[in-house]
Structure formats: C-alpha cells, structure tokens
C-alpha positions, 0 to 999 in steps of 0.5 A, spaced: 626 407 505 632 403 504 637 408 504 634 412 510 633 406 514 640 404 513 643 410 517 638 408 523 640 401 523 648 404 523 646 407 529 643 401 533 649 397 531 654 402 533 650 402 540 649 394 540 657 394 539 658 398 545 656 393 549 657 394 557 660 401 555 653 404 555 652 405 562 658 402 565 662 406 570 668 402 569 668 403 562 675 404 559 676 408 553 683 408 552 682 400 551 676 400 547 677 397 540 671 400 537 670 407 540 663 408 537 662 414 541 667 418 536 661 418 531 657 421 536 660 428 536 654 432 532 657 437 528 664 437 530 664 429 528 670 428 524 669 426 517 673 420 517 670 417 523 663 417 520 666 414 514 669 408 518 662 406 520 658 409 514 663 407 508 660 405 501 664 407 495 660 411 490 657 407 485 657 411 478 653 405 475 647 406 480 643 408 473 645 406 466 646 413 464 652 417 463 654 422 468 655 429 465 654 434 471 657 435 478 654 439 483 657 440 490 655 443 496 660 442 502 661 444 509 668 447 511 673 442 514 674 440 521 676 447 525 679 449 532 674 452 537 671 459 536 674 464 540 669 464 546 669 457 547 677 456 546 678 461 552 673 456 556 677 450 554 684 453 555 681 455 562 679 448 563 686 446 561 689 450 566 685 449 572 687 444 578 682 438 575 688 433 573 691 434 580 684 433 583 682 427 579 689 424 581 688 425 588 681 422 587 684 416 584 690 415 589 684 415 594 680 410 590 674 414 589 674 414 582 672 408 577 677 410 572 681 404 569 688 405 570 689 407 562 684 412 562 687 415 569 694 415 566 691 419 560 688 424 564 694 425 568 699 426 563 695 430 558 697 437 556 694 442 551 696 441 544 700 447 542 695 448 536 689 449 541 690 457 542 687 463 540 691 465 534 688 458 531 681 459 533 676 458 528 681 456 523 681 449 520 686 443 522 691 439 518 686 433 519 681 437 516 685 439 510 687 432 509 679 430 509 677 435 504 683 433 499 681 426 500 674 427 499 676 431 492 680 425 490 675 420 491 669 423 487 675 424 482 676 417 481 669 416 481 667 421 476 674 422 472 670 425 465 667 430 469 672 432 475 678 432 470 685 432 473 687 439 469 683 445 471 679 449 466 676 455 468 670 454 463 669 447 466 670 448 474 666 454 478 668 455 485 665 459 490 666 460 498 664 465 503 668 470 506 670 466 512 677 463 513 675 456 514 671 456 508 676 459 504 682 454 506 677 448 505 675 450 498 682 450 497 684 444 500 678 441 495 682 444 489 689 441 491 685 434 492 683 435 485 689 438 481 695 437 486 698 443 490 701 446 483 695 446 479 690 448 485 694 455 484 691 456 478 684 456 480 679 462 480 674 463 485 668 467 484 668 474 488 665 474 495 659 479 495 658 483 501 651 481 501 652 474 500 645 471 500 647 465 496 651 462 500 649 465 507 642 467 506 641 466 514 645 472 515 641 477 510 634 475 512 631 478 518 624 474 518 629 468 519 632 471 525 625 473 528 622 465 527 628 463 531 629 468 536 627 462 541 630 456 537 634 454 544 628 453 548 627 446 547 635 445 548 635 448 554 629 445 557 632 438 555 638 441 559 634 442 565 631 435 565 633 429 569 637 426 564 642 431 564 642 431 572 643 424 572 649 424 567 652 430 571 652 425 577 655 419 574 661 423 571 662 426 578 662 419 581 667 416 575 672 422 577 671 421 584 667 427 586 662 424 591 657 428 595 650 431 595 653 437 591 657 435 585 663 438 584 663 439 577 658 443 574 654 441 567 658 447 564 665 444 566 663 437 564 660 440 557 667 443 556 670 437 558 666 434 552 668 439 548 675 437 549 674 430 547 670 432 540 675 437 538 681 434 540 678 428 536 676 431 530 683 435 530 687 429 529 682 423 527 685 423 519 692 424 522 692 418 527 693 412 523 687 409 527 680 406 525 678 408 532 681 415 532 686 418 537 687 417 544 683 423 547 684 423 554 677 427 556 673 422 552 675 417 558 670 420 563 664 419 558 660 413 557 656 411 550 650 413 553 653 420 555 655 421 548 648 420 546 645 425 551 650 430 548 648 429 541 641 429 542 642 436 546 646 438 540 641 436 535 635 439 538 638 446 537 640 444 529 633 441 529 629 448 531 634 452 527 635 449 520 631 443 520 624 440 521 623 444 527 623 451 524 616 453 524 616 456 517 618 451 513 616 455 507 621 460 509 626 455 510 625 452 503 626 459 500 632 461 503 635 455 498 632 459 492 639 461 490 642 454 491 636 450 488 636 455 482 643 453 481 642 446 481 636 447 476 640 451 471 646 446 471 641 440 470 638 443 465 644 445 461 647 442 455 653 446 454 660 444 456 661 450 461 661 449 468 660 442 468 662 442 475 660 447 480 663 447 487 661 451 493 663 451 501 659 454 506 656 452 513 652 446 516 646 450 516 646 451 509 646 443 508 641 442 513 636 447 510 637 444 503 636 437 506 629 440 509 628 443 502 629 436 499 625 432 504 630 428 506 631 425 513 624 427 516 622 423 522 615 421 523 615 425 530 619 431 531 624 432 536 623 435 543 625 436 550 620 430 552 622 424 547 629 423 548 628 415 549 623 415 543 628 418 538 634 413 539 632 411 532 631 418 529 634 420 522 636 427 524 643 425 527 647 431 525 653 427 527 652 423 520 648 428 516 653 434 517 660 432 521 666 437 519 667 436 511 660 434 510 657 434 503 651 434 498 653 432 491 648 432 485 650 428 479 646 429 473 646 422 468 644 423 461 639 418 458 637 416 451 629 417 453 630 425 454 629 425 461 635 425 465 637 422 472 639 425 478 643 422 484 643 425 490 649 423 495 650 426 502 657 424 505 658 420 499 652 415 500 645 416 496 640 419 500 632 418 498 628 424 496 621 424 496 618 423 489 624 419 487 625 411 486 625 409 493 629 403 492 635 406 488 634 413 490 635 415 483 630 421 481 628 423 474 630 430 472 622 432 470 620 430 477 625 435 480 624 440 475 616 440 477 617 440 484 621 446 484 619 450 478 617 456 482 625 457 483 626 456 475 625 464 473 625 467 480 629 473 482 632 469 488 636 475 491 629 478 492 625 471 493 630 468 498 627 471 504 619 470 503 614 465 504 611 466 497 
C-alpha cells in the first residue's frame, strides 16, 4: 500500500511542520514560512499548492516496456466562485467587518499579530472577483493547465508530440465555459498558442452522458437526495461551535453570543481559499500569496473545514454513495474508452484528452478501488479520520487529472500505469509496490463494459 500510505504520511508531516499553529490563537499567517493550510482547501485547492508538498517527477521507466498510449481525464482549472457565492463574498467585502476588526485590534481585544492585522485592514476585493467572471477560470488556473501539459509532454514526447495531428490526438470537453477554456489551455501547453488554434474538439452533445453522466441519470439523484445529511450534522456538532468561538475571539469579538456567525466565517474561509487558488501559480512563491482572510484560521480550523467539504464529496461521488454499482456504471463510457484505447494496435488517437468535473474523477477512483479507507467517514469520527485517504485537497484540487499510460511489452500482456495528479496510485489487483497493472487484469475486471451499450447501461445497476 506504499503509494496510498504516501498521501497519508504527507498530511501527517504537514501537520507536524505546522507546529504550534495547530490551535495557537497567536499564530501569524503572513509570517508563516510553511503555510501547510494552502494544501487543505478541499476541491478549491490550487494545483501548485499540492505539487509543492506532493511533487514527484513522473517516472517513464517505472516499467521496462515502451509507453505507447496516453489517456487523460482532467478537472477544469482554478475558477472564480459561482454567481451565488460570488454575491455572498462581495457582500462580505463591502460590510463593516474590517472596520470592526480594526476597532477591536486598537482596543487590544484581538490575538492577531500586527502583520495579519495590517493585511486585513488594508485588504481590498480584487477587481476580477466580480459577477462577470463568476464561474470562469483564472489566469493562474490557465497557467497550471499549460504546465501540466508541458510536463507530461516532456515525459512522453513520443506520444504527446509538439505538433498537433487530428489523427493522433482526440480532445473533448463539456458544455461549460470553464472546461472549454481549460482544455484549450492544455492544448496551448502541448502545441503552443499558434499550434493550439488547429486543434479540433469533439462536438458537445446535448445529452452528454459520457462526460456528465450524473446529470442524465435520475436514479443517481434519487440516491443522493440526502447526501448533505452527514455534512450538515457535522456542521451542527461541537467541533464547529468551538471553531466559531475561537475565530471570534481571535478577531476580538467577545461575548456569550458570537458576533460572527458560522455563515460569515465560512464566507471568510471561501475568500481565503478562492483568493489563494486564483493567484497561487502567479505568486512566484512556494507558500502562495498573502491572502488576508486566511489569517483568522489556524491549521486545525482548515482541517475542520476540509473534513466538512470531504464529507459532502464522500457521500455524493465517493465511497459513501449508497449504490456503489450504480456509481461504477456511471463511468461506463470512460472505462470503455480506456479499454478501447489499451486494446488498440492502430496509430490513431494514441492520446485521448478529456476535461470534466471533480465528481467524474472521484467516481472513477471509486470504480478503480483507489483511496478507499478502512472505515467510512461520518459525522462522529472526525478525530479518527485524520489519516484518511479520501482527501479531496489531494485527490481533486483544481486542475486535478487522472492519466492512464499503456506500455507495450514483449510478453503480449502490456502494462498500465495510473497517475493521479502526476503520481502513481494503487489499483487493487495491480502490483502493490510499483502500481504497475497488467492489461489482462484490467480487462478481466471491467469486462462487463467491453461490449456494453454505455448510453443505456451507464444509469443501471446491472
């Protein structure tokens, strides 16, 4: 279980490095040389934030066979908040909270260090955080996608050539602007801005069951009608009550009734993580930008919010989804596409590149059997899940990607390597030391998808 354990060890090391900041009310964010919390922003984590902890150069020689096929499922790049959240964040930015915190600081009621206080006092809403940009990808996200493409190209130059050919490459995205822009950033990273103009993208069908199976399966929505129950129950628990009190005290709001509600503090955290992800790749810093609204939170608070977010994804598109067979079958089109690619011997479409959403990658990982924990997440075992595998910050940050590489071998049973965010992952049935999987094993496991009519099969429990 070496590769799965590596993710857990990584998180433990990050927490250990954070030292006294775990629950220290005097923790100073601006002067923190590590800022491990930037790697705890769940699905709004910047891709580069996980690479700085998690970076391993893709090893093309993990097997002695020859790489020949490349399959890629990516999530869109870092984006601005959706319209409803953008409204809440703008309302927060235009409120009196900065003046109130300044009054508290001057009266000696806060535990903010001067650097954090000044960052909050002088903060202004970035001009690009507006309703016109709501839901669109950021400049930093576009750069992250280009860099991902370039790194893969450096490792697999014979597959991902610098010159585009419609016979060699296949590109497809969903109907959204953010997946459209993200896949074009990938193309620019591979072929340059000029070369990317020649790329042909598959037309987006009106009923896109292939890249958006969740939206076209009524049975799925019946299964997840109460998916938020565990998350909201956790939200009502003692951990969050304590966090609300601690943040209020740090910012100088004392009294039996907290001046800042959970909802206000949550928007504050949204500013922290969205502002960080919108600028991380542009900051030129390994610890990311100085986002003022990260200052009120300790590492322990970020871990709490991260668990809150992870609970939702766990029950919506993870191992907490009640009907696991249905969740697997939702990936029929994706798995069948992989099977077709690894079983093909022609020279067409040797690189197949798709951009979709976090839920699609998460459900694919469930279908593969990766990142499963011994015990399921729920509202009552937060403390016991500190070393869990299901960490969306590391699994599906912005620009996250699942790549499958086929290696041609001389023994007529080719190798497969599965990479998540450029790191090898373990798939049950594959080599537990290297992560290398034999094609025959993968074919046997997913044989039911080989000849399936996925347009009809994807929303069944057969």
